C-alpha positions in Angstrom: -12.4 14.9 -5.3 -11.1 11.5 -4.3 -7.4 11.1 -5.2 -6.3 8.0 -7.1 -4.8 5.1 -5.2 -1.8 6.1 -3.3 0.9 3.5 -2.7 2.2 4.6 0.7 -1.4 5.1 2.0 -2.2 1.5 1.0 0.9 0.4 2.8 -0.2 2.2 6.0 -3.7 0.6 5.5 -2.0 -2.8 5.5 -0.4 -2.2 8.9 -3.5 -0.9 10.5 -2.9 2.8 10.3 -5.6 3.5 7.8 -7.2 6.4 9.8 -3.9 8.3 10.0 -3.0 7.5 6.3 -6.3 8.7 4.8 -6.4 11.9 6.9 -2.7 12.9 6.6 -1.3 11.6 3.3 0.8 14.8 3.0 2.6 13.9 6.3 3.4 10.4 5.0 4.7 11.6 1.7 6.7 14.4 3.4 8.4 11.7 5.5 9.1 9.8 2.2 10.7 12.9 0.6 12.8 13.5 3.7 14.0 9.9 3.7 14.7 10.1 0.0 16.8 13.2 0.3 18.7 11.8 3.3 19.6 8.7 1.3 20.6 10.7 -1.8 22.7 13.0 0.4 24.5 10.1 2.0 25.2 8.5 -1.4 26.4 11.7 -2.9 28.7 12.4 0.1 30.3 9.0 -0.3 30.9 9.6 -4.0 32.9 12.9 -3.5 36.4 12.7 -4.8 39.3 15.0 -5.6 38.9 14.1 -9.3 35.2 14.8 -9.8 33.0 12.5 -11.8 30.5 13.8 -14.4 27.7 13.5 -11.8 29.8 15.4 -9.2 30.5 18.1 -11.8 26.8 18.5 -12.5 25.8 18.8 -8.9 28.7 21.2 -8.1 27.6 23.4 -11.0 24.0 23.4 -9.8 24.7 24.1 -6.2 27.5 26.5 -7.0 25.2 28.4 -9.3 22.5 28.6 -6.6 25.0 29.8 -4.1 26.2 32.6 -6.4 22.6 33.6 -7.1 22.0 34.0 -3.4 25.3 36.0 -2.9 24.3 38.3 -5.8 21.1 39.2 -3.9 22.3 39.2 -0.3 26.0 39.9 -0.6 28.8 37.8 0.8 27.1 37.8 4.3 24.2 35.8 2.8 26.5 32.8 2.0 26.1 31.6 5.6 22.4 31.2 5.1 22.6 29.4 1.8 22.2 25.9 3.4 18.7 26.6 4.7 17.7 28.3 1.4 19.0 25.4 -0.7 17.3 22.9 1.6 14.0 24.6 1.2 14.3 24.8 -2.5 15.3 21.1 -2.9 12.7 19.9 -0.5 9.9 21.8 -2.2 11.0 20.9 -5.7 11.1 17.1 -4.8 7.7 17.4 -3.0 6.3 19.0 -6.1 7.9 16.5 -8.5 6.7 13.3 -6.9 3.1 14.3 -7.6 3.9 13.5 -11.2 4.6 9.9 -10.4 1.4 7.7 -10.4 0.5 6.5 -7.0 2.3 9.4 -5.2 0.9 12.5 -3.6 2.8 15.9 -3.6 2.9 17.1 0.0 2.9 20.7 -1.3 -0.7 20.1 -2.5 -1.6 20.4 1.2 -1.8 23.8 2.8 -0.3 22.3 6.0 2.9 21.5 4.2 3.3 24.9 2.5 2.4 26.7 5.8 5.0 24.8 7.7 7.6 25.8 5.1 6.5 29.5 5.4 6.6 29.3 9.2 10.3 28.2 8.9 11.4 31.0 6.5 9.5 34.1 7.7 10.3 33.9 11.4 13.9 33.1 10.6 13.9 36.3 8.6 13.5 38.2 11.9 16.1 36.0 13.6 18.5 37.2 11.0 17.5 40.8 11.5 18.1 40.6 15.2 21.5 38.8 14.6 22.7 41.6 12.4 21.2 44.7 14.1 20.3 43.7 17.6 17.5 45.8 19.2 17.9 48.4 16.4 16.1 45.9 14.1 12.9 47.4 15.3 13.7 50.4 13.1 12.7 48.3 10.1 9.1 48.6 11.3 9.0 52.3 12.3 9.6 54.3 9.2 12.0 57.2 8.5 10.7 59.7 11.1 9.2 59.2 14.6 5.9 60.8 13.9 5.1 58.2 11.2 5.4 55.3 13.6 1.6 55.0 14.2 1.0 54.7 10.5 4.1 52.7 9.4 4.2 50.2 12.3 0.8 48.5 11.6 1.4 48.5 7.9 4.8 46.7 8.4 3.4 44.2 10.8 0.5 43.4 8.5 3.0 43.1 5.6 5.3 40.7 7.4 2.3 38.6 8.5 1.1 38.6 4.9 4.4 37.1 3.8 3.4 33.8 5.5 0.0 33.9 3.8 1.6 34.7 0.4 4.2 31.9 0.5 1.6 29.4 1.7 -1.2 30.1 -0.7 0.9 30.6 -3.8 2.6 27.3 -3.6 -0.5 25.4 -2.3 -2.8 26.8 -4.9 -0.5 26.0 -7.9 0.2 22.4 -6.8 -3.4 21.6 -5.7 -4.7 23.0 -9.0 -2.2 20.9 -11.0 -3.3 17.8 -9.0 -7.0 18.6 -9.7 -6.4 19.0 -13.5 -4.5 15.7 -13.6 -7.2 13.9 -11.7 -9.9 15.2 -14.1 -8.0 14.2 -17.2 -7.3 10.8 -15.8 -11.1 10.3 -15.3 -12.2 11.8 -18.6 -9.5 10.6 -21.0 -7.7 7.7 -19.6 -4.4 7.2 -17.8 -1.9 7.5 -20.7 -2.2 10.1 -23.5 -4.4 13.0 -22.4 -2.4 13.8 -19.2 1.0 13.8 -20.9 1.0 17.5 -22.0 -0.1 18.5 -18.5 2.5 16.3 -16.9 5.2 17.8 -19.1 4.0 21.3 -18.1 3.9 20.1 -14.5 7.7 19.6 -14.4 8.1 23.2 -15.4 5.5 24.3 -12.8 7.3 22.2 -10.1 10.6 24.0 -10.8 9.1 27.4 -11.1 7.1 27.2 -7.8 10.1 25.9 -5.9 12.3 28.7 -7.4 9.7 31.4 -6.5 9.6 30.2 -2.9 13.5 30.2 -2.9 13.7 33.6 -4.5 11.2 35.3 -2.1 13.0 33.7 0.9 16.3 35.0 -0.3 14.9 38.5 -0.8 13.3 38.4 2.7 16.7 37.4 4.2 18.4 40.2 2.2 15.9 42.7 3.5 16.5 41.7 7.1 20.3 42.1 6.7 20.0 45.7 5.3 20.1 48.7 7.4 16.8 50.4 8.1 16.1 53.5 6.0 
């Protein structure tokens, strides 16, 4: 189904990059989200003061709550990995959210974007495992006794590979499905009243899907830091 007119794609059309824009809108809107987050981060950093404003209090409450949530799952050692987890959550949430704005396309409605996020999180899980356990990290894949290795090792390898597929398809499927429902309602019932309940529900879906990705990533990190059983 053809997506409604996209502002940034039209802009790229105007400068002669229509082939790239129409084939890779998720890349363009990913760039837009990254630029948006960088600008907001710089503005937020400039506004930090010893006597916090109301806005600073809100952001400190949100970020602090997320950090404590991570620590509750991973322990104090997980605090050092909070920046990457928070970045993944905020990036995915904003990518989800901009799809609710007319003329914008959510990058997470493309399997390429969700796969790239999964390929950051899952391999980094094993980096953490090696950081904490060294060569002994291989014990996570071998089971409790040596004679079970031929059974446990293939199962563990398949399970860890399936994490990439799970993170990718869950996020992509929900966001692509939401975009499809919105597009159908726009065509059938007009651009104003009928899509409003779906858009309101969409805000909740955007938050939930970003949180699920964040939660699973946190649990994967926690599992890599634990001793093998």
